[in-house]
DOMARLUM-394805 format. One record per atom (N, C-alpha, C): residue in three letters; x, y, z; atom name. Coordinates in pm, 1 decimal, always signed. Layout:
N
ALA|X|Y|Z|CA
...
This chain:
190
UNK|+3619.7|+585.6|-846.0|N
UNK|+3544.1|+586.5|-906.7|CA
UNK|+3372.8|+498.9|-862.2|C
UNK|+3444.6|+422.4|-788.5|N
UNK|+3297.5|+317.8|-695.2|CA
UNK|+3277.7|+480.9|-580.0|C
UNK|+3309.6|+560.9|-579.6|N
UNK|+3253.4|+646.5|-442.7|CA
UNK|+3144.4|+754.8|-544.7|C
UNK|+3243.6|+768.9|-671.7|N
UNK|+3111.2|+848.7|-830.5|CA
UNK|+3012.9|+715.3|-822.8|C
UNK|+2985.0|+627.0|-889.9|N
UNK|+2863.5|+514.4|-867.7|CA
UNK|+2794.8|+503.3|-832.3|C
UNK|+2826.4|+455.3|-666.0|N
UNK|+2709.3|+533.2|-586.8|CA
UNK|+2636.9|+646.7|-538.1|C
UNK|+2712.2|+715.7|-596.0|N
UNK|+2663.6|+914.1|-549.9|CA
UNK|+2543.5|+907.7|-662.1|C
UNK|+2548.5|+893.3|-811.5|N
UNK|+2523.2|+832.1|-938.7|CA
UNK|+2357.9|+768.8|-914.2|C
UNK|+2412.4|+639.0|-832.0|N
UNK|+2264.9|+604.1|-817.7|CA
UNK|+2195.6|+644.7|-723.2|C
UNK|+2299.7|+692.3|-636.4|N
UNK|+2167.0|+776.9|-520.2|CA
UNK|+2136.8|+902.1|-600.1|C
UNK|+2139.4|+977.9|-620.8|N
UNK|+2055.5|+1070.1|-710.1|CA
UNK|+1932.9|+989.0|-803.9|C
UNK|+1982.3|+952.7|-929.3|N
UNK|+1846.8|+855.3|-1010.6|CA
UNK|+1793.8|+763.7|-912.3|C
UNK|+1828.6|+707.8|-816.5|N
UNK|+1710.5|+682.7|-689.4|CA
UNK|+1616.8|+857.1|-685.2|C
UNK|+1663.0|+909.5|-647.0|N
UNK|+1649.6|+1041.2|-540.5|CA
UNK|+1536.2|+1106.5|-615.2|C
UNK|+1603.1|+1152.1|-743.5|N
UNK|+1492.7|+1188.8|-879.2|CA
UNK|+1366.2|+1081.0|-930.3|C
UNK|+1354.6|+913.5|-890.5|N
UNK|+1253.3|+801.5|-932.5|CA
UNK|+1187.1|+867.8|-792.2|C
UNK|+1238.3|+873.0|-710.2|N
UNK|+1145.0|+902.3|-572.7|CA
UNK|+1055.9|+1025.1|-561.0|C
UNK|+1154.2|+1147.1|-676.9|N
UNK|+1074.8|+1250.2|-636.7|CA
UNK|+951.8|+1285.4|-716.6|C
UNK|+1006.7|+1215.6|-818.6|N
UNK|+849.4|+1185.5|-934.5|CA
UNK|+782.9|+1085.6|-937.8|C
UNK|+761.6|+1034.6|-816.5|N
UNK|+702.2|+896.5|-770.9|CA
UNK|+543.5|+915.1|-777.1|C
UNK|+536.4|+836.9|-914.1|N
UNK|+340.4|+834.6|-959.4|CA
UNK|+256.0|+749.0|-926.0|C
UNK|+197.3|+729.5|-829.8|N
UNK|+40.1|+657.2|-816.5|CA
UNK|-54.6|+658.3|-879.4|C
UNK|-134.1|+573.1|-867.5|N
UNK|-225.9|+595.1|-916.0|CA
UNK|-361.7|+532.4|-802.2|C
UNK|-497.0|+638.9|-793.1|N
UNK|-600.1|+659.4|-813.8|CA
UNK|-674.9|+571.6|-869.1|C
UNK|-793.5|+485.5|-819.1|N
UNK|-874.6|+401.6|-906.5|CA
UNK|-983.8|+489.7|-843.6|C
UNK|-1092.8|+486.5|-962.6|N
UNK|-1219.3|+525.1|-937.1|CA
UNK|-1326.1|+362.2|-953.9|C
UNK|-1327.8|+441.7|-813.6|N
UNK|-1500.5|+310.7|-803.3|CA
UNK|-1635.4|+364.2|-841.0|C
UNK|-1627.4|+294.5|-981.9|N
UNK|-1703.1|+247.1|-1057.6|CA
UNK|-1835.6|+245.4|-966.4|C
UNK|-1887.4|+196.9|-853.2|N
UNK|-1984.2|+135.1|-821.5|CA
UNK|-2080.9|+284.4|-707.3|C
UNK|-1986.5|+306.7|-623.1|N
UNK|-2043.4|+500.6|-565.1|CA
UNK|-2074.2|+647.8|-695.4|C
UNK|-1991.2|+624.0|-770.6|N
UNK|-1894.4|+728.5|-907.0|CA
UNK|-2062.7|+749.3|-979.2|C
UNK|-2084.1|+884.3|-1004.7|N
UNK|-2236.5|+849.1|-1105.3|CA
UNK|-2155.6|+966.2|-1196.7|C
UNK|-2245.3|+942.4|-1315.5|N
UNK|-2225.9|+1106.8|-1393.7|CA
UNK|-2358.3|+1080.1|-1504.2|C
UNK|-2397.8|+1196.2|-1489.7|N
UNK|-2560.2|+1325.4|-1519.3|CA
UNK|-2507.0|+1368.8|-1616.3|C
UNK|-2682.1|+1340.1|-1692.0|N
UNK|-2623.1|+1385.1|-1806.1|CA
UNK|-2755.6|+1512.1|-1863.2|C
UNK|-2770.8|+1558.7|-1942.2|N
UNK|-2885.7|+1668.0|-2000.5|CA
UNK|-2870.8|+1755.6|-2103.9|C
UNK|-3046.0|+1667.7|-2198.2|N
UNK|-2983.8|+1696.1|-2340.3|CA
UNK|-3187.7|+1778.4|-2279.7|C
UNK|-3204.4|+1906.0|-2401.2|N
UNK|-3289.0|+2039.4|-2439.3|CA
UNK|-3343.8|+1964.3|-2546.3|C
UNK|-3439.0|+2113.4|-2604.5|N
UNK|-3455.0|+2072.2|-2764.5|CA
UNK|-3473.6|+2246.6|-2731.4|C
UNK|-3444.8|+2279.8|-2869.9|N
UNK|-3343.9|+2432.1|-2921.6|CA
UNK|-3355.5|+2503.5|-2795.0|C
UNK|-3470.5|+2499.6|-2787.3|N
UNK|-3547.3|+2726.3|-2733.9|CA
UNK|-3551.5|+2583.8|-2499.9|C
UNK|-3535.7|+2529.1|-2542.1|N
UNK|-3555.3|+2490.4|-2371.0|CA
UNK|-3629.2|+2346.7|-2331.6|C
UNK|-3771.5|+2337.8|-2419.6|N
UNK|-3859.4|+2291.9|-2379.2|CA
UNK|-3837.6|+2139.7|-2326.8|C
UNK|-3923.2|+2068.6|-2309.2|N
UNK|-3881.8|+1920.5|-2324.0|CA
UNK|-3738.6|+1905.5|-2245.4|C
UNK|-3656.1|+1901.1|-2172.5|N
UNK|-3574.8|+1871.8|-2131.1|CA
UNK|-3571.0|+1659.7|-2083.9|C
UNK|-3463.1|+1629.5|-2136.5|N
UNK|-3392.6|+1503.2|-2079.3|CA
UNK|-3277.3|+1505.5|-2042.2|C
UNK|-3273.7|+1394.5|-1922.1|N
UNK|-3216.0|+1418.8|-1837.0|CA
UNK|-3173.6|+1171.8|-1781.5|C
UNK|-3085.8|+1190.9|-1759.9|N
UNK|-3079.9|+1004.8|-1739.3|CA
UNK|-2872.9|+1057.6|-1636.0|C
UNK|-2917.9|+895.2|-1656.3|N
UNK|-2711.9|+826.8|-1646.7|CA
UNK|-2669.3|+763.5|-1688.0|C
UNK|-2529.6|+757.6|-1711.2|N
UNK|-2451.2|+736.2|-1745.4|CA
UNK|-2343.0|+625.4|-1677.0|C
UNK|-2279.7|+488.8|-1702.0|N
UNK|-2237.6|+432.2|-1577.4|CA
UNK|-2103.2|+428.3|-1617.7|C
UNK|-1992.7|+433.5|-1533.1|N
UNK|-1827.7|+434.8|-1583.5|CA
UNK|-1817.8|+267.0|-1568.0|C
UNK|-1770.5|+251.1|-1680.7|N
UNK|-1684.0|+128.9|-1747.3|CA
UNK|-1542.4|+71.1|-1623.1|C
UNK|-1484.7|+199.4|-1661.6|N
UNK|-1338.7|+179.8|-1574.6|CA
UNK|-1258.7|+299.4|-1538.7|C
UNK|-1125.6|+364.3|-1492.0|N
UNK|-1103.2|+533.5|-1517.1|CA
UNK|-1068.0|+466.9|-1339.1|C
UNK|-916.6|+592.1|-1337.6|N
UNK|-837.3|+605.4|-1239.5|CA
UNK|-760.8|+798.5|-1312.8|C
UNK|-735.8|+816.5|-1156.7|N
UNK|-629.1|+912.4|-1223.1|CA
UNK|-507.9|+868.3|-1198.0|C
UNK|-362.4|+913.1|-1187.1|N
UNK|-277.4|+954.2|-1219.0|CA
UNK|-179.9|+1074.3|-1103.8|C
UNK|-139.4|+1018.0|-1011.7|N
UNK|-118.0|+1140.4|-873.2|CA
UNK|+39.5|+1118.5|-879.8|C
UNK|+50.0|+1192.5|-900.1|N
UNK|+236.8|+1318.3|-906.8|CA
UNK|+288.3|+1409.8|-798.1|C
UNK|+433.3|+1357.6|-707.4|N
UNK|+334.2|+1350.1|-606.8|CA
UNK|+230.0|+1455.4|-505.2|C
UNK|+146.2|+1346.4|-487.2|N
UNK|-14.3|+1417.6|-407.5|CA
UNK|-101.8|+1484.6|-500.9|C
UNK|-34.1|+1510.7|-652.1|N
UNK|-77.1|+1616.1|-719.6|CA
UNK|-210.0|+1540.4|-851.6|C
UNK|-279.1|+1471.7|-903.3|N
UNK|-341.6|+1510.6|-1002.6|CA
UNK|-277.8|+1549.9|-1079.6|C
UNK|-221.0|+1428.0|-1221.3|N
UNK|-169.5|+1463.1|-1301.7|CA
UNK|-211.5|+1428.1|-1453.1|C
UNK|-245.4|+1335.4|-1457.5|N
UNK|-358.6|+1279.5|-1615.0|CA
UNK|-412.2|+1134.9|-1578.5|C
UNK|-486.4|+1111.9|-1634.6|N
UNK|-590.8|+1006.4|-1604.2|CA
UNK|-652.8|+959.8|-1762.9|C
UNK|-766.5|+855.1|-1720.0|N
UNK|-843.6|+763.6|-1789.3|CA
UNK|-952.7|+762.9|-1776.2|C
UNK|-1028.2|+785.2|-1840.7|N
UNK|-1203.3|+707.8|-1790.0|CA
UNK|-1283.1|+652.1|-1891.0|C
UNK|-1350.4|+539.4|-1903.1|N
UNK|-1433.7|+418.3|-2022.8|CA
UNK|-1553.4|+442.5|-1956.3|C
UNK|-1628.8|+514.9|-1999.2|N
UNK|-1771.0|+478.5|-1999.8|CA
UNK|-1893.0|+425.3|-2086.7|C
UNK|-1953.9|+329.6|-1998.3|N
UNK|-2016.9|+234.2|-2112.9|CA
UNK|-2117.5|+242.2|-2103.1|C
UNK|-2210.0|+325.3|-2270.3|N
UNK|-2247.6|+350.6|-2321.5|CA
UNK|-2380.5|+346.6|-2314.3|C
UNK|-2388.1|+135.6|-2337.5|N
UNK|-2474.5|+53.3|-2295.8|CA
UNK|-2564.6|+103.7|-2147.1|C
UNK|-2531.8|+185.3|-2086.2|N
UNK|-2609.2|+199.2|-1953.9|CA
UNK|-2654.8|+280.3|-1979.6|C
UNK|-2696.5|+402.2|-2040.0|N
UNK|-2713.8|+488.6|-2049.8|CA
UNK|-2831.5|+501.8|-2035.7|C
UNK|-2893.0|+570.1|-1908.1|N
UNK|-3027.8|+564.5|-1900.0|CA
UNK|-3109.5|+750.9|-1888.4|C
UNK|-3226.6|+736.1|-1924.3|N
UNK|-3272.0|+859.7|-1878.4|CA
UNK|-3461.9|+822.3|-1792.0|C
UNK|-3393.7|+927.9|-1633.3|N
UNK|-3505.8|+959.9|-1528.6|CA
UNK|-3600.5|+1044.3|-1577.6|C
UNK|-3672.7|+1133.5|-1638.5|N
UNK|-3705.2|+1238.8|-1658.7|CA
UNK|-3899.1|+1198.9|-1598.1|C
UNK|-3926.5|+1065.0|-1604.5|N
UNK|-4063.0|+980.9|-1530.9|CA
UNK|-4155.5|+1094.6|-1690.8|C
UNK|-4155.0|+1116.9|-1734.5|N
UNK|-4172.7|+1167.9|-1895.2|CA
UNK|-4332.0|+1080.6|-2014.8|C
UNK|-4228.0|+998.9|-1978.0|N
UNK|-4378.7|+846.6|-2016.2|CA
UNK|-4238.7|+803.2|-2180.6|C
UNK|-4120.1|+844.8|-2131.7|N
UNK|-3982.4|+852.0|-2220.1|CA
UNK|-3951.1|+747.6|-2206.0|C
UNK|-3892.2|+694.3|-2138.3|N
UNK|-3842.9|+608.1|-2108.9|CA
UNK|-3701.4|+463.6|-2164.5|C
UNK|-3812.2|+392.8|-2231.5|N
UNK|-3804.4|+323.8|-2303.5|CA
UNK|-3728.1|+376.9|-2446.0|C
UNK|-3785.0|+439.9|-2481.7|N
UNK|-3770.8|+452.1|-2634.0|CA
UNK|-3744.0|+562.4|-2696.2|C
UNK|-3740.2|+646.9|-2597.4|N
UNK|-3592.0|+791.9|-2581.6|CA
UNK|-3487.4|+630.8|-2562.2|C
UNK|-3430.6|+568.6|-2463.5|N
UNK|-3312.4|+502.5|-2413.1|CA
UNK|-3275.0|+462.8|-2535.4|C
UNK|-3358.6|+338.5|-2624.0|N
UNK|-3322.1|+308.3|-2770.6|CA
UNK|-3326.2|+440.2|-2886.8|C
UNK|-3352.7|+514.3|-2875.4|N
UNK|-3305.4|+591.8|-2915.2|CA
UNK|-3178.5|+671.9|-2942.8|C
UNK|-3160.4|+684.3|-2824.7|N
UNK|-3016.6|+732.1|-2797.9|CA
UNK|-2874.9|+647.3|-2835.1|C
UNK|-2958.6|+492.1|-2776.4|N
UNK|-2855.9|+433.1|-2876.5|CA
UNK|-2849.3|+432.1|-2971.9|C
UNK|-2969.0|+415.9|-3086.5|N
UNK|-2948.7|+415.4|-3231.6|CA
UNK|-2833.0|+475.2|-3295.6|C
UNK|-2880.4|+445.0|-3428.3|N
UNK|-2752.9|+479.4|-3511.0|CA
UNK|-2745.7|+713.8|-3506.5|C
UNK|-2815.9|+776.8|-3510.4|N
UNK|-2826.3|+911.5|-3505.7|CA
UNK|-2810.2|+943.5|-3381.4|C
UNK|-2788.9|+887.6|-3286.8|N
UNK|-2698.4|+908.9|-3169.4|CA
UNK|-2562.4|+854.4|-3156.7|C
UNK|-2561.3|+824.6|-3027.9|N
UNK|-2455.6|+720.7|-3003.2|CA
UNK|-2372.0|+587.1|-3028.7|C
UNK|-2451.6|+542.2|-3082.1|N
UNK|-2499.1|+411.4|-3208.6|CA
UNK|-2389.2|+346.3|-3135.7|C
UNK|-2488.9|+228.7|-3002.5|N
UNK|-2393.1|+144.0|-2926.1|CA
UNK|-2404.0|+66.1|-2932.5|C
UNK|-2421.7|+28.8|-3013.8|N
UNK|-2381.9|-109.3|-3103.6|CA
UNK|-2274.8|-126.5|-3165.0|C
UNK|-2175.4|+11.2|-3235.7|N
UNK|-2074.4|-44.5|-3274.3|CA
UNK|-1982.0|+51.7|-3160.3|C
UNK|-2006.5|+163.4|-3119.9|N
UNK|-1944.9|+186.3|-3060.5|CA
UNK|-2020.3|+201.2|-2924.2|C
UNK|-1983.4|+86.5|-2813.2|N
UNK|-1996.6|+62.7|-2688.0|CA
UNK|-1958.1|+147.3|-2562.0|C
UNK|-1836.0|+225.2|-2623.2|N
UNK|-1789.1|+296.9|-2520.8|CA
UNK|-1732.6|+369.6|-2523.3|C
UNK|-1719.6|+486.4|-2466.3|N
UNK|-1640.7|+622.5|-2403.7|CA
UNK|-1538.3|+673.0|-2404.5|C
UNK|-1434.7|+766.7|-2428.8|N
UNK|-1295.0|+701.7|-2343.3|CA
UNK|-1283.5|+883.3|-2321.4|C
UNK|-1195.7|+942.6|-2193.7|N
UNK|-1222.6|+1101.6|-2203.7|CA
UNK|-1064.7|+1076.2|-2112.1|C
UNK|-974.4|+1112.9|-2175.2|N
UNK|-804.5|+1128.2|-2097.8|CA
UNK|-794.4|+1203.3|-2069.0|C
UNK|-691.7|+1267.8|-1962.8|N
UNK|-680.3|+1346.7|-1889.9|CA
UNK|-548.8|+1464.9|-1976.5|C
UNK|-515.0|+1522.9|-2037.7|N
UNK|-367.9|+1515.5|-2085.0|CA
UNK|-295.2|+1664.0|-2018.3|C
UNK|-366.8|+1718.8|-1963.3|N
UNK|-277.5|+1814.0|-1860.3|CA
UNK|-378.7|+1886.5|-1718.8|C
UNK|-295.3|+1897.6|-1656.3|N
UNK|-411.5|+1952.9|-1536.1|CA
UNK|-322.1|+2055.6|-1488.0|C
UNK|-435.9|+2198.4|-1432.8|N
UNK|-339.3|+2316.4|-1370.9|CA
UNK|-390.1|+2342.7|-1266.8|C
UNK|-316.9|+2367.7|-1170.0|N
UNK|-357.3|+2330.1|-1060.5|CA
UNK|-410.1|+2550.0|-987.6|C
UNK|-543.4|+2538.8|-1011.4|N
UNK|-599.2|+2672.5|-929.9|CA
UNK|-535.9|+2708.2|-824.4|C
UNK|-593.0|+2596.4|-683.9|N
UNK|-553.8|+2630.5|-590.8|CA
UNK|-564.8|+2462.2|-509.9|C
UNK|-516.2|+2491.4|-407.3|N
UNK|-557.5|+2358.6|-358.9|CA
UNK|-682.2|+2245.5|-435.8|C
UNK|-768.6|+2274.5|-354.6|N
UNK|-904.9|+2185.9|-447.7|CA
UNK|-980.0|+2246.2|-549.2|C
UNK|-893.7|+2334.9|-628.8|N
UNK|-988.4|+2341.8|-808.6|CA
UNK|-840.8|+2320.2|-873.3|C
UNK|-894.0|+2232.5|-1021.0|N
UNK|-849.9|+2243.2|-1100.3|CA
UNK|-857.9|+2259.0|-1272.6|C
UNK|-804.7|+2327.8|-1302.1|N
UNK|-818.2|+2333.8|-1403.3|CA
UNK|-772.4|+2208.2|-1539.0|C
UNK|-878.2|+2120.7|-1563.3|N
UNK|-829.7|+1968.6|-1661.8|CA
UNK|-900.6|+2018.3|-1793.9|C
UNK|-767.9|+2010.6|-1933.2|N
UNK|-775.3|+1932.2|-2033.0|CA
UNK|-765.9|+1814.3|-2081.0|C
UNK|-824.7|+1774.7|-2120.5|N
UNK|-875.9|+1665.4|-2172.5|CA
UNK|-895.3|+1590.6|-2348.3|C
UNK|-864.5|+1481.6|-2371.7|N
UNK|-938.1|+1457.6|-2548.9|CA
UNK|-1030.7|+1314.9|-2492.4|C
UNK|-1195.6|+1408.3|-2556.0|N
UNK|-1233.0|+1306.0|-2519.4|CA
UNK|-1348.4|+1197.2|-2703.9|C
UNK|-1399.3|+1177.3|-2593.6|N
UNK|-1388.4|+997.4|-2791.7|CA
UNK|-1477.0|+982.1|-2763.8|C
UNK|-1572.3|+993.0|-2889.6|N
UNK|-1743.9|+929.9|-2900.4|CA
UNK|-1732.7|+899.9|-3062.3|C
UNK|-1778.4|+842.9|-3083.3|N
UNK|-1816.2|+712.8|-3153.1|CA
UNK|-1663.6|+769.7|-3239.2|C
UNK|-1530.9|+711.0|-3172.9|N
UNK|-1430.5|+690.9|-3249.8|CA
UNK|-1355.9|+891.6|-3277.5|C
UNK|-1430.7|+953.1|-3288.4|N
UNK|-1414.0|+1129.0|-3240.3|CA
UNK|-1332.5|+1166.6|-3151.4|C
UNK|-1190.3|+1211.2|-3170.5|N
UNK|-1097.1|+1223.4|-3112.8|CA
UNK|-1130.9|+1436.8|-3034.0|C
UNK|-1187.1|+1471.6|-3033.3|N
UNK|-1130.9|+1632.3|-2982.5|CA
UNK|-1180.4|+1742.9|-2821.3|C
UNK|-1086.7|+1807.7|-2822.3|N
UNK|-1027.7|+1836.2|-2707.3|CA
UNK|-1139.3|+1923.6|-2640.7|C
UNK|-1156.1|+1859.1|-2473.9|N
UNK|-1195.1|+1939.5|-2312.1|CA
UNK|-1151.2|+2014.6|-2213.8|C
UNK|-1240.0|+2115.0|-2201.6|N
UNK|-1190.3|+2108.5|-2104.9|CA
UNK|-1180.4|+2200.2|-2000.5|C
UNK|-1237.0|+2163.0|-1939.9|N
UNK|-1327.1|+2156.5|-1775.4|CA
UNK|-1268.0|+2184.0|-1615.8|C
UNK|-1356.5|+2223.4|-1530.1|N
UNK|-1326.4|+2291.9|-1353.4|CA
UNK|-1350.5|+2182.3|-1317.5|C
UNK|-1245.9|+2115.6|-1225.3|N
UNK|-1364.3|+2054.5|-1181.0|CA
UNK|-1332.5|+2039.1|-911.2|C
UNK|-1325.7|+2076.7|-870.1|N
UNK|-1353.9|+2048.3|-745.0|CA
UNK|-1241.4|+1911.1|-681.0|C
UNK|-1131.8|+1925.6|-582.3|N
UNK|-1144.4|+1856.2|-495.6|CA
UNK|-1198.2|+1820.0|-346.2|C
UNK|-1241.7|+1689.5|-319.3|N
UNK|-1241.8|+1712.8|-161.0|CA
UNK|-1159.0|+1560.7|-95.0|C
UNK|-967.4|+1626.9|-8.3|N
UNK|-895.0|+1488.7|-60.3|CA
UNK|-1016.7|+1436.0|+44.5|C
UNK|-1038.7|+1396.8|+196.5|N
UNK|-1125.2|+1383.5|+257.9|CA
UNK|-1198.3|+1228.7|+188.6|C
UNK|-1236.7|+1324.5|+159.6|N
UNK|-1428.6|+1178.5|+70.6|CA
UNK|-1351.8|+1105.9|-51.7|C
UNK|-1230.9|+1132.7|-143.0|N
UNK|-1170.4|+1151.9|-217.3|CA
UNK|-1282.0|+1138.5|-354.3|C
UNK|-1311.6|+1249.7|-350.8|N
UNK|-1383.2|+1339.7|-440.3|CA
UNK|-1276.0|+1421.9|-551.6|C
UNK|-1357.8|+1354.8|-644.0|N
UNK|-1391.6|+1529.3|-763.7|CA
UNK|-1494.3|+1518.8|-831.4|C
UNK|-1607.5|+1616.8|-867.0|N
UNK|-1700.4|+1697.3|-876.1|CA
UNK|-1643.6|+1768.3|-978.7|C
UNK|-1727.7|+1764.4|-1105.6|N
UNK|-1742.2|+1877.9|-1209.6|CA
UNK|-1853.4|+1864.9|-1235.5|C
UNK|-1861.6|+1974.0|-1370.9|N
UNK|-1978.4|+2023.9|-1460.3|CA
UNK|-1947.2|+2065.5|-1581.2|C
UNK|-1970.7|+2023.0|-1722.5|N
UNK|-1888.3|+2102.4|-1839.3|CA
UNK|-1958.5|+2031.8|-2003.2|C
UNK|-2015.0|+2046.9|-2043.8|N
UNK|-2095.0|+2097.7|-2139.1|CA
UNK|-1973.0|+2060.9|-2301.7|C
UNK|-2160.4|+2001.9|-2420.7|N
UNK|-2040.6|+1958.9|-2479.4|CA
UNK|-2167.3|+2023.2|-2618.7|C
UNK|-2075.8|+2010.9|-2686.1|N
UNK|-2137.5|+1999.6|-2869.8|CA
UNK|-2159.7|+1888.7|-2967.9|C
UNK|-2283.8|+1846.1|-2904.3|N
UNK|-2273.7|+1749.2|-2961.4|CA
UNK|-2279.1|+1687.8|-3089.3|C
UNK|-2241.3|+1798.0|-3199.0|N
UNK|-2221.3|+1798.8|-3341.3|CA
UNK|-2017.3|+1792.3|-3398.2|C
UNK|-1989.7|+1850.6|-3281.4|N
UNK|-1849.0|+1794.3|-3286.7|CA
UNK|-1817.7|+1609.3|-3302.6|C
UNK|-1919.7|+1638.1|-3240.8|N
UNK|-1901.6|+1449.7|-3242.2|CA
UNK|-1998.2|+1323.3|-3306.5|C
UNK|-2089.1|+1414.0|-3422.2|N
UNK|-2105.9|+1342.6|-3476.6|CA
UNK|-2224.1|+1232.0|-3407.8|C
UNK|-2302.9|+1327.0|-3355.2|N
UNK|-2381.0|+1295.5|-3240.0|CA
UNK|-2541.4|+1383.7|-3355.2|C
UNK|-2632.2|+1305.7|-3389.4|N
UNK|-2719.1|+1418.7|-3497.1|CA
UNK|-2843.1|+1362.1|-3488.8|C
UNK|-2927.3|+1355.5|-3499.5|N
UNK|-3058.6|+1338.0|-3464.1|CA
UNK|-3134.2|+1333.3|-3587.3|C
UNK|-3162.4|+1200.2|-3628.1|N
UNK|-3202.2|+1158.2|-3723.6|CA
UNK|-3131.8|+1087.9|-3821.7|C
UNK|-3215.3|+1030.3|-4014.0|N
UNK|-3156.6|+994.8|-4056.4|CA
UNK|-3063.8|+1145.6|-4131.7|C
UNK|-3000.6|+1118.4|-4251.5|N
UNK|-2955.4|+1212.5|-4346.8|CA
UNK|-3088.2|+1279.0|-4416.4|C
UNK|-3158.6|+1221.6|-4486.8|N
UNK|-3271.7|+1318.9|-4514.1|CA
UNK|-3331.6|+1427.7|-4455.8|C
UNK|-3332.8|+1344.6|-4307.0|N
UNK|-3436.3|+1447.3|-4230.3|CA
UNK|-3342.5|+1514.8|-4210.5|C
UNK|-3180.5|+1516.3|-4123.8|N
UNK|-3155.1|+1541.7|-4019.5|CA
UNK|-3128.8|+1664.7|-4016.5|C
UNK|-3152.1|+1843.3|-4164.8|N
UNK|-3148.7|+1920.8|-4054.4|CA
UNK|-3299.3|+1963.1|-4013.5|C
UNK|-3317.5|+1956.1|-4019.7|N
UNK|-3524.4|+1969.9|-4001.0|CA
UNK|-3609.5|+1903.1|-3863.1|C
UNK|-3478.0|+1766.7|-3776.0|N
UNK|-3470.4|+1692.2|-3666.3|CA
UNK|-3393.2|+1739.9|-3557.8|C
UNK|-3242.7|+1805.8|-3672.7|N
UNK|-3155.9|+1842.2|-3573.6|CA
UNK|-3144.7|+2002.5|-3498.5|C
UNK|-3208.4|+2063.5|-3634.0|N
UNK|-3231.7|+2220.7|-3580.1|CA
UNK|-3340.2|+2190.2|-3443.2|C
UNK|-3421.0|+2095.3|-3390.0|N
UNK|-3544.7|+2066.9|-3299.0|CA
UNK|-3492.7|+2053.7|-3206.3|C
UNK|-3346.0|+2008.7|-3174.8|N
UNK|-3255.6|+1999.4|-3032.0|CA
UNK|-3118.0|+2097.2|-3040.5|C
UNK|-3096.1|+2067.7|-2890.1|N
UNK|-3045.2|+2187.1|-2879.9|CA
UNK|-2895.0|+2095.6|-2861.2|C
UNK|-2762.2|+2211.1|-2998.9|N
UNK|-2633.9|+2059.6|-2967.4|CA
UNK|-2585.4|+2020.4|-2848.5|C
UNK|-2620.7|+2156.2|-2714.3|N
UNK|-2532.1|+2168.7|-2589.3|CA
UNK|-2586.8|+1948.5|-2549.4|C
UNK|-2528.6|+1900.0|-2457.4|N
UNK|-2573.4|+1812.3|-2367.6|CA
UNK|-2488.1|+1852.1|-2304.4|C
UNK|-2492.2|+1871.5|-2158.8|N
UNK|-2457.0|+1874.9|-2040.1|CA
UNK|-2459.8|+1797.2|-1936.8|C
UNK|-2342.1|+1748.1|-1911.9|N
UNK|-2294.9|+1625.8|-1747.0|CA
UNK|-2239.4|+1720.4|-1668.3|C
UNK|-2282.0|+1592.9|-1549.5|N
UNK|-2256.3|+1662.8|-1372.6|CA
UNK|-2189.7|+1528.7|-1317.1|C
UNK|-2054.5|+1566.7|-1344.9|N
UNK|-1970.6|+1373.0|-1292.3|CA
UNK|-1955.2|+1412.8|-1072.6|C
UNK|-2005.1|+1306.6|-1040.7|N
UNK|-1929.2|+1292.5|-976.8|CA
UNK|-1810.0|+1128.7|-912.9|C
UNK|-1707.7|+1188.5|-917.4|N
UNK|-1629.3|+1050.5|-930.5|CA
UNK|-1579.0|+1062.5|-788.2|C
UNK|-1579.3|+849.6|-752.1|N
UNK|-1537.9|+904.0|-638.6|CA
UNK|-1410.6|+765.9|-610.1|C
UNK|-1286.1|+769.0|-580.3|N
UNK|-1176.3|+706.4|-575.0|CA
UNK|-1154.8|+630.4|-425.5|C
UNK|-1047.5|+542.1|-463.9|N
UNK|-1072.6|+404.6|-391.7|CA
UNK|-1007.5|+472.3|-362.3|C
């Protein structure tokens, strides 16, 4: 009986160790999130950055298996140097875009990771902007030596109720800008 209990304890310990999960924290000082938006016809592009507040990935047996990232929407900047900087940033923060006073953060939670090869993964995640949760899917490249993940992805802003202008003139102004917001992320882990 005593031998059976010891054997069961060893089996449980080995299963726990095999499925051991580690966490790699995001280095928010070195990581970057770039955005780009444009008018409907591609004229008058704007681009900038927004900073991560925190983040991490879960590692199971050395492979990414999940994670979560929080974005500080009040850090949004415009870098296109067309004289729109302060006015555009304030406009992006107001209620017809990201409404950062009410929704100061956005969140991405990884729900599934599929390895295409050792350095390429497909990620399915839930993206929450303005308290609206929608699924997204994108591919990421991994560099283990640099502890880096690179990805580019687009979202349709209308899925998160990111609309241009007030309800009265939304249709006219909203149709003047592209529904697509492009993101480029460089994630560096500690």
